[in-house]
mmCIF file of the N, C-alpha and C atoms, coordinates in Angstrom:
data_MODEL
# 
_entry.id   MODEL 
# 
loop_
_atom_site.group_PDB 
_atom_site.id 
_atom_site.type_symbol 
_atom_site.label_atom_id 
_atom_site.label_alt_id 
_atom_site.label_comp_id 
_atom_site.label_asym_id 
_atom_site.label_entity_id 
_atom_site.label_seq_id 
_atom_site.pdbx_PDB_ins_code 
_atom_site.Cartn_x 
_atom_site.Cartn_y 
_atom_site.Cartn_z 
_atom_site.occupancy 
_atom_site.B_iso_or_equiv 
_atom_site.pdbx_formal_charge 
_atom_site.auth_seq_id 
_atom_site.auth_comp_id 
_atom_site.auth_asym_id 
_atom_site.auth_atom_id 
_atom_site.pdbx_PDB_model_num 
ATOM 1   N N  . MET A 1 1  ? 52.802 237.149 -174.095 1.00 0.00 ? 1  MET A N  1 
ATOM 2   C CA . MET A 1 1  ? 51.785 237.775 -174.914 1.00 0.00 ? 1  MET A CA 1 
ATOM 3   C C  . MET A 1 1  ? 51.496 239.180 -174.381 1.00 0.00 ? 1  MET A C  1 
ATOM 4   N N  . ILE A 1 2  ? 51.313 240.081 -175.300 1.00 0.00 ? 2  ILE A N  1 
ATOM 5   C CA . ILE A 1 2  ? 50.977 241.461 -174.984 1.00 0.00 ? 2  ILE A CA 1 
ATOM 6   C C  . ILE A 1 2  ? 49.500 241.657 -175.306 1.00 0.00 ? 2  ILE A C  1 
ATOM 7   N N  . THR A 1 3  ? 48.780 242.318 -174.431 1.00 0.00 ? 3  THR A N  1 
ATOM 8   C CA . THR A 1 3  ? 47.346 242.509 -174.608 1.00 0.00 ? 3  THR A CA 1 
ATOM 9   C C  . THR A 1 3  ? 47.057 243.965 -174.937 1.00 0.00 ? 3  THR A C  1 
ATOM 10  N N  . LEU A 1 4  ? 46.207 244.172 -175.933 1.00 0.00 ? 4  LEU A N  1 
ATOM 11  C CA . LEU A 1 4  ? 45.732 245.505 -176.291 1.00 0.00 ? 4  LEU A CA 1 
ATOM 12  C C  . LEU A 1 4  ? 44.252 245.569 -175.965 1.00 0.00 ? 4  LEU A C  1 
ATOM 13  N N  . ILE A 1 5  ? 43.878 246.523 -175.131 1.00 0.00 ? 5  ILE A N  1 
ATOM 14  C CA . ILE A 1 5  ? 42.477 246.748 -174.792 1.00 0.00 ? 5  ILE A CA 1 
ATOM 15  C C  . ILE A 1 5  ? 42.088 248.091 -175.400 1.00 0.00 ? 5  ILE A C  1 
ATOM 16  N N  . THR A 1 6  ? 41.029 248.098 -176.219 1.00 0.00 ? 6  THR A N  1 
ATOM 17  C CA . THR A 1 6  ? 40.623 249.325 -176.895 1.00 0.00 ? 6  THR A CA 1 
ATOM 18  C C  . THR A 1 6  ? 39.158 249.640 -176.646 1.00 0.00 ? 6  THR A C  1 
ATOM 19  N N  . TRP A 1 7  ? 38.859 250.931 -176.677 1.00 0.00 ? 7  TRP A N  1 
ATOM 20  C CA . TRP A 1 7  ? 37.495 251.438 -176.600 1.00 0.00 ? 7  TRP A CA 1 
ATOM 21  C C  . TRP A 1 7  ? 37.265 252.316 -177.825 1.00 0.00 ? 7  TRP A C  1 
ATOM 22  N N  . GLU A 1 8  ? 36.203 252.056 -178.577 1.00 0.00 ? 8  GLU A N  1 
ATOM 23  C CA . GLU A 1 8  ? 35.885 252.850 -179.765 1.00 0.00 ? 8  GLU A CA 1 
ATOM 24  C C  . GLU A 1 8  ? 35.418 254.255 -179.385 1.00 0.00 ? 8  GLU A C  1 
ATOM 25  N N  . HIS A 1 9  ? 34.613 254.354 -178.331 1.00 0.00 ? 9  HIS A N  1 
ATOM 26  C CA . HIS A 1 9  ? 34.156 255.642 -177.815 1.00 0.00 ? 9  HIS A CA 1 
ATOM 27  C C  . HIS A 1 9  ? 33.944 255.507 -176.315 1.00 0.00 ? 9  HIS A C  1 
ATOM 28  N N  . GLU A 1 10 ? 33.595 256.580 -175.656 1.00 0.00 ? 10 GLU A N  1 
ATOM 29  C CA . GLU A 1 10 ? 33.569 256.616 -174.194 1.00 0.00 ? 10 GLU A CA 1 
ATOM 30  C C  . GLU A 1 10 ? 32.677 255.559 -173.556 1.00 0.00 ? 10 GLU A C  1 
ATOM 31  N N  . SER A 1 11 ? 31.524 255.289 -174.137 1.00 0.00 ? 11 SER A N  1 
ATOM 32  C CA . SER A 1 11 ? 30.578 254.354 -173.514 1.00 0.00 ? 11 SER A CA 1 
ATOM 33  C C  . SER A 1 11 ? 30.587 252.953 -174.137 1.00 0.00 ? 11 SER A C  1 
ATOM 34  N N  . SER A 1 12 ? 31.550 252.667 -174.995 1.00 0.00 ? 12 SER A N  1 
ATOM 35  C CA . SER A 1 12 ? 31.599 251.344 -175.629 1.00 0.00 ? 12 SER A CA 1 
ATOM 36  C C  . SER A 1 12 ? 32.243 250.313 -174.707 1.00 0.00 ? 12 SER A C  1 
ATOM 37  N N  . LYS A 1 13 ? 31.985 249.051 -174.994 1.00 0.00 ? 13 LYS A N  1 
ATOM 38  C CA . LYS A 1 13 ? 32.624 247.964 -174.249 1.00 0.00 ? 13 LYS A CA 1 
ATOM 39  C C  . LYS A 1 13 ? 34.056 247.793 -174.752 1.00 0.00 ? 13 LYS A C  1 
ATOM 40  N N  . PRO A 1 14 ? 34.968 247.435 -173.869 1.00 0.00 ? 14 PRO A N  1 
ATOM 41  C CA . PRO A 1 14 ? 36.351 247.235 -174.309 1.00 0.00 ? 14 PRO A CA 1 
ATOM 42  C C  . PRO A 1 14 ? 36.499 245.978 -175.164 1.00 0.00 ? 14 PRO A C  1 
ATOM 43  N N  . GLU A 1 15 ? 37.362 246.074 -176.165 1.00 0.00 ? 15 GLU A N  1 
ATOM 44  C CA . GLU A 1 15 ? 37.712 244.923 -176.997 1.00 0.00 ? 15 GLU A CA 1 
ATOM 45  C C  . GLU A 1 15 ? 39.141 244.524 -176.659 1.00 0.00 ? 15 GLU A C  1 
ATOM 46  N N  . VAL A 1 16 ? 39.370 243.227 -176.524 1.00 0.00 ? 16 VAL A N  1 
ATOM 47  C CA . VAL A 1 16 ? 40.683 242.719 -176.127 1.00 0.00 ? 16 VAL A CA 1 
ATOM 48  C C  . VAL A 1 16 ? 41.301 241.949 -177.289 1.00 0.00 ? 16 VAL A C  1 
ATOM 49  N N  . ARG A 1 17 ? 42.564 242.281 -177.593 1.00 0.00 ? 17 ARG A N  1 
ATOM 50  C CA . ARG A 1 17 ? 43.325 241.575 -178.625 1.00 0.00 ? 17 ARG A CA 1 
ATOM 51  C C  . ARG A 1 17 ? 44.676 241.198 -178.028 1.00 0.00 ? 17 ARG A C  1 
ATOM 52  N N  . GLU A 1 18 ? 45.242 240.098 -178.496 1.00 0.00 ? 18 GLU A N  1 
ATOM 53  C CA . GLU A 1 18 ? 46.563 239.684 -178.022 1.00 0.00 ? 18 GLU A CA 1 
ATOM 54  C C  . GLU A 1 18 ? 47.558 239.711 -179.173 1.00 0.00 ? 18 GLU A C  1 
ATOM 55  N N  . PHE A 1 19 ? 48.781 240.141 -178.867 1.00 0.00 ? 19 PHE A N  1 
ATOM 56  C CA . PHE A 1 19 ? 49.846 240.269 -179.853 1.00 0.00 ? 19 PHE A CA 1 
ATOM 57  C C  . PHE A 1 19 ? 51.105 239.586 -179.339 1.00 0.00 ? 19 PHE A C  1 
ATOM 58  N N  . GLU A 1 20 ? 51.966 239.221 -180.257 1.00 0.00 ? 20 GLU A N  1 
ATOM 59  C CA . GLU A 1 20 ? 53.260 238.624 -179.915 1.00 0.00 ? 20 GLU A CA 1 
ATOM 60  C C  . GLU A 1 20 ? 54.280 239.687 -179.528 1.00 0.00 ? 20 GLU A C  1 
ATOM 61  N N  . THR A 1 21 ? 54.214 240.864 -180.172 1.00 0.00 ? 21 THR A N  1 
ATOM 62  C CA . THR A 1 21 ? 55.225 241.895 -179.931 1.00 0.00 ? 21 THR A CA 1 
ATOM 63  C C  . THR A 1 21 ? 54.586 243.204 -179.488 1.00 0.00 ? 21 THR A C  1 
ATOM 64  N N  . VAL A 1 22 ? 55.331 243.966 -178.710 1.00 0.00 ? 22 VAL A N  1 
ATOM 65  C CA . VAL A 1 22 ? 54.873 245.283 -178.283 1.00 0.00 ? 22 VAL A CA 1 
ATOM 66  C C  . VAL A 1 22 ? 54.809 246.228 -179.480 1.00 0.00 ? 22 VAL A C  1 
ATOM 67  N N  . ALA A 1 23 ? 55.727 246.081 -180.430 1.00 0.00 ? 23 ALA A N  1 
ATOM 68  C CA . ALA A 1 23 ? 55.772 246.976 -181.586 1.00 0.00 ? 23 ALA A CA 1 
ATOM 69  C C  . ALA A 1 23 ? 54.476 246.925 -182.394 1.00 0.00 ? 23 ALA A C  1 
ATOM 70  N N  . ALA A 1 24 ? 53.969 245.738 -182.666 1.00 0.00 ? 24 ALA A N  1 
ATOM 71  C CA . ALA A 1 24 ? 52.725 245.603 -183.424 1.00 0.00 ? 24 ALA A CA 1 
ATOM 72  C C  . ALA A 1 24 ? 51.553 246.179 -182.643 1.00 0.00 ? 24 ALA A C  1 
ATOM 73  N N  . CYS A 1 25 ? 51.532 245.914 -181.379 1.00 0.00 ? 25 CYS A N  1 
ATOM 74  C CA . CYS A 1 25 ? 50.476 246.398 -180.492 1.00 0.00 ? 25 CYS A CA 1 
ATOM 75  C C  . CYS A 1 25 ? 50.511 247.930 -180.410 1.00 0.00 ? 25 CYS A C  1 
ATOM 76  N N  . TYR A 1 26 ? 51.675 248.489 -180.220 1.00 0.00 ? 26 TYR A N  1 
ATOM 77  C CA . TYR A 1 26 ? 51.848 249.937 -180.109 1.00 0.00 ? 26 TYR A CA 1 
ATOM 78  C C  . TYR A 1 26 ? 51.436 250.629 -181.402 1.00 0.00 ? 26 TYR A C  1 
ATOM 79  N N  . ASN A 1 27 ? 51.828 250.057 -182.522 1.00 0.00 ? 27 ASN A N  1 
ATOM 80  C CA . ASN A 1 27 ? 51.506 250.635 -183.824 1.00 0.00 ? 27 ASN A CA 1 
ATOM 81  C C  . ASN A 1 27 ? 49.996 250.733 -184.019 1.00 0.00 ? 27 ASN A C  1 
ATOM 82  N N  . LEU A 1 28 ? 49.272 249.690 -183.703 1.00 0.00 ? 28 LEU A N  1 
ATOM 83  C CA . LEU A 1 28 ? 47.816 249.703 -183.835 1.00 0.00 ? 28 LEU A CA 1 
ATOM 84  C C  . LEU A 1 28 ? 47.194 250.696 -182.856 1.00 0.00 ? 28 LEU A C  1 
ATOM 85  N N  . ALA A 1 29 ? 47.636 250.696 -181.619 1.00 0.00 ? 29 ALA A N  1 
ATOM 86  C CA . ALA A 1 29 ? 47.057 251.571 -180.594 1.00 0.00 ? 29 ALA A CA 1 
ATOM 87  C C  . ALA A 1 29 ? 47.290 253.049 -180.907 1.00 0.00 ? 29 ALA A C  1 
ATOM 88  N N  . ALA A 1 30 ? 48.473 253.381 -181.360 1.00 0.00 ? 30 ALA A N  1 
ATOM 89  C CA . ALA A 1 30 ? 48.829 254.780 -181.580 1.00 0.00 ? 30 ALA A CA 1 
ATOM 90  C C  . ALA A 1 30 ? 48.233 255.365 -182.853 1.00 0.00 ? 30 ALA A C  1 
ATOM 91  N N  . ASN A 1 31 ? 47.960 254.532 -183.846 1.00 0.00 ? 31 ASN A N  1 
ATOM 92  C CA . ASN A 1 31 ? 47.565 255.052 -185.157 1.00 0.00 ? 31 ASN A CA 1 
ATOM 93  C C  . ASN A 1 31 ? 46.136 254.753 -185.577 1.00 0.00 ? 31 ASN A C  1 
ATOM 94  N N  . SER A 1 32 ? 45.335 254.158 -184.725 1.00 0.00 ? 32 SER A N  1 
ATOM 95  C CA . SER A 1 32 ? 44.004 253.731 -185.159 1.00 0.00 ? 32 SER A CA 1 
ATOM 96  C C  . SER A 1 32 ? 42.867 254.647 -184.726 1.00 0.00 ? 32 SER A C  1 
ATOM 97  N N  . GLY A 1 33 ? 43.131 255.666 -183.957 1.00 0.00 ? 33 GLY A N  1 
ATOM 98  C CA . GLY A 1 33 ? 42.101 256.625 -183.586 1.00 0.00 ? 33 GLY A CA 1 
ATOM 99  C C  . GLY A 1 33 ? 41.082 256.126 -182.581 1.00 0.00 ? 33 GLY A C  1 
ATOM 100 N N  . PHE A 1 34 ? 41.489 255.238 -181.689 1.00 0.00 ? 34 PHE A N  1 
ATOM 101 C CA . PHE A 1 34 ? 40.586 254.755 -180.651 1.00 0.00 ? 34 PHE A CA 1 
ATOM 102 C C  . PHE A 1 34 ? 40.345 255.858 -179.624 1.00 0.00 ? 34 PHE A C  1 
ATOM 103 N N  . TYR A 1 35 ? 39.196 255.810 -178.949 1.00 0.00 ? 35 TYR A N  1 
ATOM 104 C CA . TYR A 1 35 ? 38.919 256.736 -177.845 1.00 0.00 ? 35 TYR A CA 1 
ATOM 105 C C  . TYR A 1 35 ? 39.959 256.523 -176.741 1.00 0.00 ? 35 TYR A C  1 
ATOM 106 N N  . LYS A 1 36 ? 40.220 255.255 -176.430 1.00 0.00 ? 36 LYS A N  1 
ATOM 107 C CA . LYS A 1 36 ? 41.206 254.898 -175.407 1.00 0.00 ? 36 LYS A CA 1 
ATOM 108 C C  . LYS A 1 36 ? 41.817 253.558 -175.781 1.00 0.00 ? 36 LYS A C  1 
ATOM 109 N N  . ALA A 1 37 ? 43.094 253.412 -175.517 1.00 0.00 ? 37 ALA A N  1 
ATOM 110 C CA . ALA A 1 37 ? 43.779 252.140 -175.760 1.00 0.00 ? 37 ALA A CA 1 
ATOM 111 C C  . ALA A 1 37 ? 44.800 251.914 -174.648 1.00 0.00 ? 37 ALA A C  1 
ATOM 112 N N  . GLN A 1 38 ? 44.873 250.677 -174.170 1.00 0.00 ? 38 GLN A N  1 
ATOM 113 C CA . GLN A 1 38 ? 45.843 250.305 -173.145 1.00 0.00 ? 38 GLN A CA 1 
ATOM 114 C C  . GLN A 1 38 ? 46.636 249.100 -173.630 1.00 0.00 ? 38 GLN A C  1 
ATOM 115 N N  . ILE A 1 39 ? 47.946 249.165 -173.448 1.00 0.00 ? 39 ILE A N  1 
ATOM 116 C CA . ILE A 1 39 ? 48.813 248.028 -173.728 1.00 0.00 ? 39 ILE A CA 1 
ATOM 117 C C  . ILE A 1 39 ? 49.216 247.440 -172.382 1.00 0.00 ? 39 ILE A C  1 
ATOM 118 N N  . VAL A 1 40 ? 48.867 246.171 -172.181 1.00 0.00 ? 40 VAL A N  1 
ATOM 119 C CA . VAL A 1 40 ? 49.076 245.499 -170.902 1.00 0.00 ? 40 VAL A CA 1 
ATOM 120 C C  . VAL A 1 40 ? 50.086 244.373 -171.102 1.00 0.00 ? 40 VAL A C  1 
ATOM 121 N N  . ASN A 1 41 ? 51.113 244.329 -170.242 1.00 0.00 ? 41 ASN A N  1 
ATOM 122 C CA . ASN A 1 41 ? 52.132 243.285 -170.376 1.00 0.00 ? 41 ASN A CA 1 
ATOM 123 C C  . ASN A 1 41 ? 51.656 241.961 -169.785 1.00 0.00 ? 41 ASN A C  1 
ATOM 124 N N  . GLU A 1 42 ? 52.514 240.952 -169.829 1.00 0.00 ? 42 GLU A N  1 
ATOM 125 C CA . GLU A 1 42 ? 52.137 239.602 -169.389 1.00 0.00 ? 42 GLU A CA 1 
ATOM 126 C C  . GLU A 1 42 ? 51.904 239.495 -167.886 1.00 0.00 ? 42 GLU A C  1 
ATOM 127 N N  . PHE A 1 43 ? 52.298 240.525 -167.134 1.00 0.00 ? 43 PHE A N  1 
ATOM 128 C CA . PHE A 1 43 ? 52.089 240.529 -165.688 1.00 0.00 ? 43 PHE A CA 1 
ATOM 129 C C  . PHE A 1 43 ? 50.837 241.300 -165.280 1.00 0.00 ? 43 PHE A C  1 
ATOM 130 N N  . GLY A 1 44 ? 50.102 241.820 -166.263 1.00 0.00 ? 44 GLY A N  1 
ATOM 131 C CA . GLY A 1 44 ? 48.876 242.558 -165.977 1.00 0.00 ? 44 GLY A CA 1 
ATOM 132 C C  . GLY A 1 44 ? 49.079 244.030 -165.681 1.00 0.00 ? 44 GLY A C  1 
ATOM 133 N N  . VAL A 1 45 ? 50.263 244.538 -165.983 1.00 0.00 ? 45 VAL A N  1 
ATOM 134 C CA . VAL A 1 45 ? 50.584 245.941 -165.730 1.00 0.00 ? 45 VAL A CA 1 
ATOM 135 C C  . VAL A 1 45 ? 50.409 246.737 -167.023 1.00 0.00 ? 45 VAL A C  1 
ATOM 136 N N  . VAL A 1 46 ? 49.736 247.890 -166.936 1.00 0.00 ? 46 VAL A N  1 
ATOM 137 C CA . VAL A 1 46 ? 49.551 248.751 -168.103 1.00 0.00 ? 46 VAL A CA 1 
ATOM 138 C C  . VAL A 1 46 ? 50.881 249.435 -168.409 1.00 0.00 ? 46 VAL A C  1 
ATOM 139 N N  . ASP A 1 47 ? 51.434 249.156 -169.600 1.00 0.00 ? 47 ASP A N  1 
ATOM 140 C CA . ASP A 1 47 ? 52.697 249.769 -170.016 1.00 0.00 ? 47 ASP A CA 1 
ATOM 141 C C  . ASP A 1 47 ? 52.469 251.100 -170.721 1.00 0.00 ? 47 ASP A C  1 
ATOM 142 N N  . TYR A 1 48 ? 51.450 251.167 -171.581 1.00 0.00 ? 48 TYR A N  1 
ATOM 143 C CA . TYR A 1 48 ? 51.134 252.378 -172.338 1.00 0.00 ? 48 TYR A CA 1 
ATOM 144 C C  . TYR A 1 48 ? 49.635 252.598 -172.313 1.00 0.00 ? 48 TYR A C  1 
ATOM 145 N N  . GLU A 1 49 ? 49.255 253.875 -172.300 1.00 0.00 ? 49 GLU A N  1 
ATOM 146 C CA . GLU A 1 49 ? 47.843 254.218 -172.383 1.00 0.00 ? 49 GLU A CA 1 
ATOM 147 C C  . GLU A 1 49 ? 47.711 255.429 -173.295 1.00 0.00 ? 49 GLU A C  1 
ATOM 148 N N  . PHE A 1 50 ? 46.802 255.325 -174.264 1.00 0.00 ? 50 PHE A N  1 
ATOM 149 C CA . PHE A 1 50 ? 46.582 256.413 -175.218 1.00 0.00 ? 50 PHE A CA 1 
ATOM 150 C C  . PHE A 1 50 ? 45.189 256.958 -175.037 1.00 0.00 ? 50 PHE A C  1 
# 
């Protein structure tokens, strides 16, 4: 499972979502206009940060 952690703005609480594929996760993170987004792999390592 791939985890997407997003922040709507600088002082907001992070929201966590889980995805089956990196492609779906990346698409949402890159195109949704979040203040910050992190894609975390199954080992807990941040693969991408926007």
